[in-house]
C-alpha positions, 0 to 999 in steps of 0.5 A: 250655122245654118246660113253658112250650111245654106250658103255651102249648098247653094254653092255646090248646086251652081257648081254642079248646074255650072258644069252641066251647062258647060260640058257635053251631056248625052242621053239615050240606051242600049238594047241587048238581045240573047239566045244561047244554045248548050247541049249535051248528050242528055239535055238541050239548054236554051236561054233567050232574053232582052235588055232595055238600058236607058243612060245619061252621062256628061263629059268632065274633059276631053278624056273622062266623063261620068254617067248612069245606065238603068237596067231592065231585062228578062230572060227565059231558060228551057231545058229539055231532057233527051232520052228519058223513060218518057221520051222527051221532058222539059223545064222552063224558068223565067227571071226579071231583072232591075239594075242600076250602074254608075259609071265613069267613062274614059275616052281611050281613042278618037278615030275618025267617026269613031270613038273608043271608050271604056266605062267601069263603075258600080253595079247593083241588081235585083234578079226576080223569079216566079216563086222565088225570093228576089236575089241581089247583086253588087259588084264592079264591072268594066265594059269597053265600047264604041260610039260612031258619031254619025252627026253632031248630035247622034251616035250610034254605040256598041257595047261589050257589056260587063266585060270583066266583073267582080261581084258579091251575089245573094242567090234566090231561095223559094219564097215560102215560109221556113225557106233557108237563108240565101246563100252568097258567093263572090265571083270575079272574071271575064263576064260569064266566062265565055263570049255569047250574043248576051254580052253585045248591046247596041244603042243610040245616043243624043249629044246636047 
């Protein structure tokens, strides 16, 4: 039985290695920046941040491929309260995010130097803010994008990240003894519900 299992594992490893050797693969990543403002009669809210997402993938055929994206992000949220008794008061908070996103890629259209694609997959993320327990989210995402093939080996990529999402999230609570359990929520929709600069990622791939 052990001999049979070893043979099966060796055959599976050989099949995976052969697939990777014969298919075109890419390595690279994207960088995203965010600078959004939302003002009201009493508050001025500003969110700034960035994301760095290394990525690896391989083509299974002319239309389909698989890949995985790792992510690190940071954002700062500042709210100024206008017209308070003391003049202008403000609150600031920051959050660090780690995520892993395995996905399948569908090459929807090839037009000259451009390849239009759609990524769909699973997103697992952890968000950590100062003095708060880590918050977790797990869900599905769809991200359309385009890759411009500037040469046989290099491509420039632009992607509308998390254009559609379905998420199960566990919110952050204070990291103190006796704090209540983190509430959970389920959400679905077009990203944050509106188009912002934080939805766009730019990057580069090396194809081999």
